[in-house]
ZABAVEX-247762 format. One line per 3 residues: number of its first residue (from 1); for each residue x, y, z of C-alpha. Coordinates in Angstrom, 2 decimals, decimal comma. Layout:
NUM> X:Y:Z ~ ...;
//
This chain:
1> -62,34:23,80:-38,98 ~ -59,88:24,90:-41,65 ~ -59,65:23,12:-45,03;
4> -56,71:20,81:-45,57 ~ -53,54:22,80:-46,21 ~ -54,71:25,90:-44,32;
7> -56,00:27,63:-47,42 ~ -53,29:26,55:-49,83 ~ -53,89:24,58:-53,02;
10> -51,87:21,39:-53,46 ~ -50,39:19,88:-56,62 ~ -52,38:17,06:-58,21;
13> -51,41:14,79:-61,09 ~ -53,00:12,05:-63,18 ~ -51,46:10,26:-66,16;
16> -53,02:12,90:-68,47 ~ -53,26:16,07:-66,38 ~ -51,19:18,12:-63,93;
19> -52,76:20,73:-61,65 ~ -50,32:23,24:-60,17 ~ -51,19:25,66:-57,36;
22> -52,08:28,82:-59,27 ~ -49,65:31,68:-58,90 ~ -48,06:34,62:-60,69;
25> -45,56:32,27:-62,33 ~ -48,39:30,91:-64,52 ~ -49,54:34,26:-65,89;
28> -47,26:34,36:-68,94 ~ -48,17:30,84:-70,06 ~ -51,92:31,21:-69,51;
31> -52,41:34,82:-70,60 ~ -52,81:34,01:-74,34 ~ -55,54:31,47:-73,54;
34> -57,34:33,90:-71,24 ~ -57,35:36,69:-73,85 ~ -59,90:34,87:-75,98;
37> -63,12:36,83:-75,54 ~ -65,51:33,91:-76,08 ~ -64,49:32,21:-72,83;
40> -66,06:35,11:-70,90 ~ -69,55:34,52:-72,31 ~ -70,56:32,26:-69,43;
43> -68,27:33,12:-66,51 ~ -68,06:36,00:-64,06 ~ -64,26:36,29:-64,17;
46> -63,05:39,45:-65,85 ~ -60,42:39,53:-68,56 ~ -56,96:40,76:-67,49;
49> -55,40:43,65:-69,38 ~ -51,81:42,38:-69,27 ~ -49,56:39,56:-68,14;
52> -48,37:41,67:-65,22 ~ -51,97:42,45:-64,13 ~ -52,82:38,74:-64,23;
55> -49,68:37,85:-62,26 ~ -50,50:40,49:-59,67 ~ -54,08:39,20:-59,28;
58> -52,96:35,60:-58,88 ~ -50,28:36,67:-56,40 ~ -52,95:38,42:-54,33;
61> -55,17:35,33:-54,43 ~ -52,32:33,22:-53,09 ~ -51,84:35,62:-50,17;
64> -55,57:35,78:-49,46 ~ -55,68:32,01:-49,03 ~ -53,43:31,96:-45,96;
67> -54,23:32,41:-42,29 ~ -57,52:32,02:-40,50 ~ -60,44:33,17:-42,64;
70> -64,12:32,49:-43,14 ~ -63,51:31,62:-46,80 ~ -60,47:30,37:-48,73;
73> -59,50:30,61:-52,39 ~ -57,94:27,59:-54,09 ~ -56,66:27,87:-57,64;
76> -54,81:25,59:-60,03 ~ -53,12:25,97:-63,40 ~ -53,99:23,01:-65,63;
79> -51,29:21,46:-67,81 ~ -51,48:18,47:-70,15 ~ -49,01:15,83:-68,94;
82> -48,16:14,40:-72,36 ~ -46,72:17,51:-73,99 ~ -46,69:20,13:-71,20;
85> -49,26:22,35:-72,94 ~ -51,06:24,79:-70,64 ~ -54,84:24,33:-70,84;
88> -56,39:26,82:-68,43 ~ -57,18:27,34:-64,77 ~ -59,55:25,99:-62,12;
91> -60,60:27,54:-58,83 ~ -62,80:27,08:-55,80 ~ -63,91:29,27:-52,93;
94> -64,31:27,11:-49,84 ~ -65,75:28,16:-46,49 ~ -63,78:27,37:-43,35;
97> -66,26:24,57:-42,60 ~ -65,21:22,83:-45,84 ~ -68,23:23,72:-48,01;
100> -67,38:24,86:-51,56 ~ -69,44:27,98:-52,29 ~ -68,08:28,61:-55,78;
103> -66,28:26,30:-58,21 ~ -65,12:27,36:-61,65 ~ -62,82:26,66:-64,55;
106> -61,53:28,55:-67,53 ~ -59,91:26,64:-70,39 ~ -58,75:27,85:-73,76;
109> -61,54:27,20:-76,31 ~ -59,27:24,82:-78,23 ~ -59,11:22,57:-75,16;
//
C-alpha cells in the first residue's frame, strides 16, 4: 500500500501557517535560517555548505519520493501566513505501509 500521493508531499494551509512541498525553489529563502549552528545541536541533519548544495539535496529528495519504494520522503517548507516569512522545514520518512519511521523539523531559532 503506497501513502497518499504516491510519495509526494501535498500543500497544507491553516490561518497562521502554510506548508509547501519542499523543493529546490525553497533553498534560497531557507538557507539563512539553516546556517545557524545551534539548530544542529539536537538533530541529525547536516548543515549545507551553500544555497546550491541545499537546492540540489532537496531536488534529489523530491525525486526519491516518486515511484514504488519501501520508504518515502515527505518534506515541507514552513511559511507564516500573515507576513510570508519563511520559518523552517519539516520532514517525514514513511514506509510503504503508511508507518512514519522518522519525523523531524528544523526551524530558525528566532521562530
